[in-house]
C-alpha positions in Angstrom: 17.9 -16.3 -9.4 19.8 -16.8 -6.1 21.5 -13.4 -6.6 18.1 -11.7 -6.8 16.9 -13.3 -3.6 20.1 -12.3 -1.8 19.7 -8.7 -3.1 16.1 -8.6 -1.9 17.0 -9.9 1.5 19.7 -7.3 1.8 17.3 -4.5 0.9 14.8 -5.8 3.4 17.4 -6.0 6.1 18.6 -2.4 5.3 15.0 -1.2 5.4 14.5 -2.9 8.7 17.5 -1.2 10.1 16.3 2.2 8.9 12.9 1.6 10.5 14.4 0.6 13.8 16.6 3.7 13.9 13.6 5.9 13.1 11.6 4.2 15.8 14.4 4.8 18.4 14.8 8.4 17.3 11.1 9.0 17.8 11.2 7.3 21.2 14.0 9.7 22.2 12.2 12.8 20.9 8.9 11.9 22.6 10.7 11.3 25.9 12.4 14.7 25.6 9.2 16.5 24.6 7.2 15.0 27.5 9.5 16.8 29.9 8.9 20.2 28.3 5.7 21.8 29.7 5.5 24.2 26.7 5.1 21.4 24.1 1.7 20.9 22.5 0.2 17.6 23.6 -1.3 17.1 20.1 2.2 17.0 18.7 3.3 14.3 21.2 0.2 12.2 20.3 1.0 12.5 16.6 4.6 11.4 17.2 3.4 8.5 19.3 1.0 7.4 16.6 3.8 7.6 14.0 6.0 5.5 16.4 3.2 2.8 16.5 3.1 2.8 12.7 6.8 2.3 12.5 6.5 -0.5 15.1 3.9 -2.3 12.9 6.1 -1.8 9.9 9.0 -3.4 11.7 6.9 -6.3 12.9 5.6 -6.9 9.4 9.1 -6.8 7.8 10.5 -9.1 10.5 7.8 -11.6 9.9 8.5 -11.5 6.2 12.1 -12.2 6.8 11.5 -15.3 8.9 11.6 -18.4 6.6 8.4 -20.5 6.6 8.9 -23.9 8.2 6.7 -26.9 7.3 4.8 -28.2 10.3 
C-alpha cells in the first residue's frame, strides 16, 4: 500500500511540474505577444484565461499535496 501512495505522490509532483512549465511558457508567450501591435487582442485574452486556469489547477494540486494536520 505504501508503494501505491509513493507512486501517486510522484505522479502528482510530475503533473505539478508540467503545469508550472506550461504556466511559465504561457506567461512568456503573452509577454511577447503584447509587444506586437499586429496581434489579435482576443488571442491574448484567451491565453490569459488559459493561464488563469493553469494557475487554479496548480493551486488545487499543491493543496492536495500538503498533508492534513490535526488542529
